[in-house]
Every structure is written in C-alpha cells, then in structure tokens.
C-alpha positions in Angstrom: 23.6 23.4 -37.5 20.5 20.7 -36.2 20.1 22.3 -33.2 20.1 25.9 -34.8 17.8 24.3 -37.4 15.3 22.6 -34.4 15.4 26.4 -32.2 16.2 29.1 -34.7 14.6 29.9 -38.5 15.0 32.7 -40.3 12.4 35.2 -40.5 12.9 38.9 -42.7 16.6 37.9 -42.6 16.9 38.1 -38.7 17.2 34.7 -36.5 14.0 34.2 -34.7 13.1 31.5 -32.6 10.8 28.7 -33.5 7.7 27.7 -31.7 9.7 24.6 -29.9 12.6 27.6 -29.3 10.1 29.8 -27.5 8.6 26.0 -25.3 12.2 25.8 -24.6 13.0 29.0 -23.3 10.1 28.9 -21.2 11.5 26.0 -19.7 14.9 26.9 -19.0 13.0 30.1 -17.4 11.3 28.1 -15.1 14.0 26.3 -13.8 16.6 29.5 -13.1 15.6 29.5 -10.1 16.1 26.3 -9.1 19.4 26.5 -11.0 20.6 29.6 -9.7 19.7 28.7 -5.6 21.7 25.3 -6.3 24.6 26.4 -7.4 24.0 29.5 -4.5 24.1 27.3 -1.9 24.5 23.5 -2.7 27.2 23.3 -5.5 30.3 24.2 -3.4 28.8 22.2 -0.1 28.3 19.0 -2.2 31.9 18.9 -3.5 32.9 20.1 0.5 30.9 17.0 1.3 32.4 14.6 -1.4 35.8 15.8 0.0 35.1 14.9 3.6 34.5 10.9 2.5 38.1 10.6 1.2 39.6 12.8 4.4 39.7 12.8 8.6 37.8 15.7 9.5 37.9 17.5 12.6 36.9 21.0 13.7 38.9 23.8 13.0 38.5 26.2 16.1 41.3 28.9 15.3 40.0 29.2 11.5 36.2 28.7 12.7 36.1 25.8 9.7 37.2 22.0 9.1 40.7 20.6 9.0 40.6 17.9 6.4 43.3 15.3 6.4 43.4 13.0 3.8 42.9 9.2 4.1 41.6 7.9 0.8 39.3 4.7 0.8 39.4 5.1 4.5 36.2 5.8 5.7 34.8 3.9 2.7 36.2 0.5 4.2 35.2 1.5 7.4 31.0 1.6 6.2 31.2 -1.4 4.0 33.4 -3.8 6.1 33.9 -2.2 9.6 30.9 -0.9 10.7 28.2 -3.7 11.6 25.2 -1.9 11.2 25.5 0.4 7.7 25.1 -2.9 5.1 22.3 -4.5 7.5 20.0 -1.7 7.8 20.8 -0.6 4.2 19.4 -3.9 3.1 17.1 -4.1 5.3 15.8 -0.9 4.4 15.8 -1.6 0.4 13.4 -4.9 1.4 11.1 -3.0 3.0 11.1 -0.5 0.2 10.3 -3.0 -2.5 7.7 -4.4 0.0 6.0 -1.2 0.2 6.7 1.0 -2.8 4.1 -1.5 -5.0 1.1 -1.8 -2.2 1.4 2.4 -2.3 1.4 2.9 -6.1 -1.8 -0.3 -6.3 -3.8 2.0 -3.3 -3.0 5.4 -4.5 -4.0 3.8 -7.8 -7.1 2.1 -6.4 -7.9 5.4 -4.7 -7.9 7.8 -7.6 -9.9 5.7 -9.6 -12.8 5.6 -6.9 -12.4 9.7 -6.2 -12.5 10.2 -10.0 -16.2 8.6 -10.1 -19.1 10.8 -10.0 -20.9 11.5 -6.4 -21.4 13.6 -4.0 -19.1 15.7 -1.8 -16.0 14.4 -4.3 -14.3 17.4 -3.3 -14.7 16.9 0.3 -13.4 13.3 -0.3 -10.4 14.6 -2.1 -9.6 16.7 0.4 -9.5 14.0 3.2 -7.6 12.0 1.2 -4.5 14.3 0.6 -4.5 15.2 4.2 -1.3 12.6 4.7 0.0 15.1 2.9 -0.2 17.5 5.7 0.0 15.3 8.6 3.1 13.5 7.6 5.2 16.6 7.3 8.3 16.9 9.1 6.4 18.4 12.3 4.1 16.2 12.8 6.2 12.7 12.0 8.5 14.7 14.7 6.2 14.7 17.1 4.8 11.4 16.4 8.6 9.7 16.8 9.2 11.6 20.0 6.1 11.2 21.7 6.9 9.3 24.5 3.0 9.1 26.1 2.7 7.6 22.4 6.1 5.1 22.8 4.9 3.4 25.9 1.7 3.0 24.8 2.9 1.0 22.7 5.1 -0.7 24.6 2.9 -1.7 26.4 0.9 -2.7 24.4 3.1 -5.0 22.9 3.7 -6.1 26.6 0.7 -7.0 27.1 -0.4 -8.5 23.9 0.2 -12.5 25.0 -2.2 -13.9 22.1 -1.5 -12.7 18.1 -4.0 -9.9 17.8 -3.0 -8.0 15.1 -5.2 -6.8 12.5 -4.9 -10.2 10.7 -3.3 -12.7 13.2 -6.9 -14.7 13.6 -6.9 -15.5 10.0 -2.8 -15.5 9.9 -2.7 -18.4 12.2 -5.8 -20.6 9.8 -4.3 -19.5 7.0 -0.7 -20.4 7.8 -1.6 -23.0 9.4 -3.3 -24.8 6.1 -0.6 -23.7 3.9 -2.7 -21.6 1.3 0.1 -19.9 -0.5 2.2 -18.8 2.6 4.5 -16.6 1.1 1.5 -14.8 -0.7 -0.1 -14.4 2.3 2.0 -13.6 4.5 2.9 -10.4 2.4 -0.9 -9.3 2.3 -0.3 -10.2 6.1 2.5 -7.2 6.4 0.7 -4.7 3.8 -2.6 -5.1 5.6 -1.0 -4.4 9.1 1.0 -1.2 7.7 -1.9 -0.1 5.9 -1.6 3.0 8.3 1.8 3.8 6.6 0.6 2.8 3.2 -2.5 5.6 3.6 0.1 8.1 4.8 2.6 7.4 2.2 0.1 8.2 -0.8 -1.5 11.4 -0.8 0.6 12.9 -3.4 0.6 9.8 -5.5 -3.2 10.3 -5.6 -3.1 13.2 -7.1 -0.8 12.8 -9.4 -3.1 9.2 -10.9 -6.2 12.0 -10.3 -4.8 14.1 -12.3 -3.8 11.8 -15.4 -6.7 10.1 -14.8 -8.6 13.5 -15.5 -6.5 13.9 -19.2 -8.1 10.8 -20.7 -10.3 11.9 -23.4 -14.4 10.5 -22.6 -14.6 9.9 -26.1 -12.3 6.5 -26.3 -14.2 5.0 -23.5 -17.4 5.9 -25.0 -16.4 3.8 -28.0 -14.9 1.2 -26.2 -19.0 0.4 -24.7 -20.5 0.7 -28.2 -17.8 -2.1 -29.5 -19.2 -4.2 -26.2 -16.1 -3.6 -24.0 -16.8 -4.1 -20.4 -15.2 -1.6 -17.5 -12.3 -4.7 -17.0 -11.3 -4.2 -20.0 -11.9 -1.2 -20.3 -9.0 -0.7 -17.2 -6.4 -2.9 -19.2 -6.9 -1.6 -22.2 -7.5 1.9 -22.1 -7.4 2.9 -18.4 -4.0 1.5 -17.2 -2.0 2.3 -20.8 -3.0 5.7 -20.1 -1.5 6.5 -16.6 1.4 3.9 -17.3 3.7 7.6 -17.6 3.0 8.2 -14.2 3.4 4.9 -12.5 7.0 5.7 -13.8 6.9 9.0 -11.8 4.7 7.7 -8.9 7.5 4.6 -8.6 10.4 7.1 -8.4 8.8 9.4 -6.1 7.5 6.4 -4.0 11.5 5.5 -3.7 13.0 8.1 -3.0 9.9 9.3 -0.3 10.2 6.1 1.2 14.4 6.0 1.8 14.6 9.5 2.9 12.0 9.1 5.6 12.9 10.4 9.2 12.3 7.1 10.6 14.5 5.3 8.6 17.5 3.6 10.4 20.1 4.1 7.8 19.0 8.6 8.1 19.4 7.8 11.8 22.6 5.9 11.4 24.2 9.0 9.7 22.2 11.7 11.6 24.2 10.2 15.1 27.2 9.7 13.5 27.5 13.2 11.8 25.8 15.5 14.1 25.8 13.4 17.3 29.5 12.1 17.5 31.3 14.6 15.4 32.7 11.7 12.4 32.0 13.9 9.7 34.3 11.9 7.4 32.5 8.7 8.6 28.7 9.8 8.3 29.3 11.6 4.6 30.7 8.9 3.5 28.2 6.6 4.4 25.8 9.6 3.0 27.0 9.5 -0.1 27.1 5.2 0.0 23.1 5.5 0.6 22.9 8.1 -2.2 24.3 5.9 -4.8 22.4 2.9 -3.6 19.2 5.1 -3.6 20.6 6.1 -7.4 20.7 2.8 -8.6 17.9 1.3 -7.2 15.8 4.6 -9.5 17.9 3.3 -12.3 16.9 -0.1 -12.4 13.1 1.1 -11.2 13.3 3.3 -14.2 15.1 0.6 -16.5 12.3 -1.9 -16.0 9.4 0.0 -15.9 9.8 2.8 -18.6 9.6 -0.4 -21.3 6.2 -0.8 -20.7 5.3 2.8 -20.7 2.6 3.6 -23.5 3.0 7.1 -24.2 0.1 8.6 -25.8 0.4 11.0 -28.7 
C-alpha cells in the first residue's frame, strides 16, 4: 500500500504516476538496455561459470562444448590450500591496493582543486589530465606491457643501477638513516616512486571530483569569507564535506580499477590457468574467489566511508 501511494495517485478517478513515480520510470528506462544485455549475454555464462567451480571441466569435442563432472569443493581446496601462488598473489595485490588507492584519491582531489580555479587555457589543462584515461586503455596497456624494447631497457637500467638512484633514493638514504619517521617516509617514497602509475589511474577520479566541486554554491564560500574564514577552514568545513559522497564513489571505482588491471598478478594467473593451460575448473574457482574477495573489500570500504559521508539537501 505504501508503494502505491508513493508512486501512484488518483486523479479524476484514474490512477496516475506521481513525480517520484515518473522519476523512477525514467531511471528504469535508462537501466533497461543494461538489464536486457545482462540477461541476454551475461546471466547464463555466470551460472555456467559457477557450475565450473564445483566440477572437473573438459572439452567435449563431439558436442562442441564442455563436459562437467561434479567434484564438490576440490577446485576451491586447490585454490586455497594446494596452489602455492594464489593466496600470496592475492595478499600482495590487496596490500598494494591499500597503499596506492589513498594516494590516488588524494592526488585526484588535489588536481581537481587546482583545475577548478580560474586561469588561462583551463580547458586545455583539463584535457591533458584526462589523457591518462585514453592512454591507459587496454590497447595502450598491452603495448606498454608487451613491448620487448621497453622491457629490455628496464632490465638494463636495473642491472646497471648499482647505486640507489631512484627518484627518492638519496633522500631515502638520508632520512631512513636518521630514523625520521621511517615507516611514514617509506610509504611516501613508495608513492613518489609510483607517481606515474598514480597519475595514469587518476583521470576519471579527477573528473568526478571536478564535477562535485562545481556543484558547490559559491554563496557558501562568500558567506564564509564574510565571517572571516580562511581558505584552509573553507576547505575542511565546506569543500571536503560537500565532495565526501564522491569520495565514496571514487574509492569504490579505484579499488575495482586497481584490482582488475591487466598487469595484476592474480588476473594473469587466472588467465594463464584458464586460457593457456585450459584448467577451466581451477581457473574459474580462482576467478570466483577473487571476485568475492573484491566484493568484501568494497563492502568494508563502503561501511567505513559511508559513516563519514555528508549529504547536502
């Protein structure tokens, strides 16, 4: 009954949609292509992959398909207890994600704040920061990853680099030797040495933050300035709370994007087992285990961040 009164109302003895009902219909119409595509092309393959997790899968040449023999939890036992690499790769990739994702969020918010200022050629500079989204597409990543020239050059540099000459090598030697907040500085050195990867992964996040910054009413900053608030206070009292819903969005996006990168060792292992070695049951079990691990991480991130999110009415 509550659903009917929320989305429908009586007008001239006829049942018509309320404004909220019309908005709901519009939303579902936008979702309809995805729903139809998901049910048509993805739903049944997902069900079949779930069957593969609990089966020994072989290629059936006669029927041009797969033959599945139910084996219970054998594939999952192999993933978590027998295989020596999956759990280690998963742990290392999650740890890398914990280190890199906060840096991506901070970097993208900082760049968005800069790009939101008034200056000449602002449109061109925004386009430059969006270039990593194009350059980090599948084709470019493949060229960068499989480029034998770049790989050989990197190996030569590593072999010839007898001294510690990374971006932060000299500073790292000085500060760590002096013991100046060694753990924190080590994290900073890791982030600085991976600034290329962070910049390449921040294009979408910058755009999302920029759109959030442009929705903040200028009158809020004008009132704060009249009250004597500094720029630092305006950031923490106005800007940060107003963009906090988009921080949650960007964290979820960044986690998914990082854990599904083509150079991710877990993804490479799943691809090798499934495509190259044709161990379909084992590879599918790893894929589902990885999927569930990613969902747990996203759930934890949403549970923690959503408590601090401020929604502006």
